[in-house]
C-alpha positions as CSV (number, residue, x, y, z in Angstrom):
1,M,0.0,0.0,0.0
2,T,1.5,3.4,-1.0
3,K,1.0,6.7,0.7
4,R,-1.1,9.3,-0.9
5,P,0.7,12.6,-1.8
6,T,-1.5,14.6,0.6
7,Q,-0.6,12.3,3.6
8,C,3.1,12.7,2.8
9,R,2.8,16.5,2.8
10,R,0.9,16.6,6.1
11,S,3.5,14.4,7.8
12,R,6.2,16.9,6.8
13,L,4.1,19.9,7.5
14,V,3.2,19.1,11.1
15,P,6.7,18.9,12.5
16,L,7.7,22.0,10.6
17,A,4.8,23.9,12.0
18,G,5.6,22.7,15.5
19,A,9.2,23.8,15.1
20,L,8.1,27.2,13.9
21,V,5.7,27.6,16.8
22,L,8.6,26.8,19.3
23,M,10.9,29.2,17.6
24,A,8.3,32.0,17.7
25,A,7.6,31.3,21.4
26,D,11.3,31.6,22.3
27,A,11.6,34.9,20.3
28,S,8.6,36.4,22.0
29,A,9.9,35.5,25.5
30,Q,13.1,37.5,24.8
31,M,11.2,40.7,23.9
32,P,10.9,43.2,26.9
33,E,7.4,44.3,27.9
34,P,6.8,47.9,26.6
35,N,6.4,50.8,29.0
36,V,7.4,48.9,32.2
37,S,9.9,51.5,33.5
38,P,9.9,52.2,37.2
39,W,11.2,55.7,36.5
40,E,8.4,56.6,34.0
41,N,5.9,57.8,36.6
42,Q,8.5,59.6,38.7
43,K,8.1,63.4,38.9
44,R,10.9,65.6,37.6
45,L,13.0,67.7,40.0
46,T,13.6,71.4,39.5
47,P,17.2,72.4,38.7
48,A,17.6,73.8,42.2
49,Q,16.4,70.6,43.8
50,E,18.6,68.6,41.4
51,R,21.7,70.6,42.5
52,E,20.9,70.1,46.2
53,R,20.4,66.4,45.6
54,Q,23.8,66.2,43.7
55,K,25.6,68.1,46.5
56,K,24.2,65.7,49.1
57,L,25.3,62.7,47.0
58,D,28.8,64.2,46.6
59,A,29.1,64.9,50.3
60,D,28.0,61.3,51.1
61,Y,30.5,60.0,48.6
62,K,33.3,62.0,50.1
63,A,32.4,60.9,53.7
64,A,32.3,57.3,52.6
65,T,35.7,57.5,50.8
66,N,37.3,59.2,53.9
67,K,36.3,56.2,56.0
68,I,38.4,53.8,53.9
69,P,41.8,53.3,55.6
70,D,45.0,54.0,53.6
71,Q,46.4,50.9,52.0
72,K,50.1,50.2,52.0
73,A,51.5,49.2,48.7
74,N,51.6,45.5,48.1
75,D,54.9,44.5,46.4
76,P,55.3,40.7,46.2
77,W,58.6,41.0,44.4
78,A,60.3,43.3,47.0
79,V,62.2,40.4,48.5
80,V,63.5,39.2,45.1
81,R,64.4,42.5,43.6
82,P,67.9,43.8,44.5
83,S,68.2,47.1,46.3
84,P,68.9,50.1,44.2
85,A,72.6,50.8,43.8
86,V,73.9,54.1,45.2
87,P,75.7,56.1,42.5
88,A,79.3,57.0,43.1
89,P,79.9,60.7,43.9
90,N,81.2,62.6,40.9
91,K,84.6,64.2,41.5
92,K,85.0,67.6,40.1
93,Q,88.1,68.0,37.9
94,Q,90.0,71.2,37.9
């Protein structure tokens, strides 16, 4: 018994359609939702308020960086490296 041409086309079409649906589902999952920004509904600050806010941020940053203790330089090759040679004093010739 031989297959009819329409059955053969359907048997090829169903897996192809399924693969197309899966690819389209993956692509739509990667698209961001439009207009979902948390900053969208936030009111704008006036320039004076923005300057005050920036000054406060700068002051907080400086205070935080002043709390960090000074780090000594880490030189792992200090033991291996020879000490610098002292240059010989130059004699003035007359």
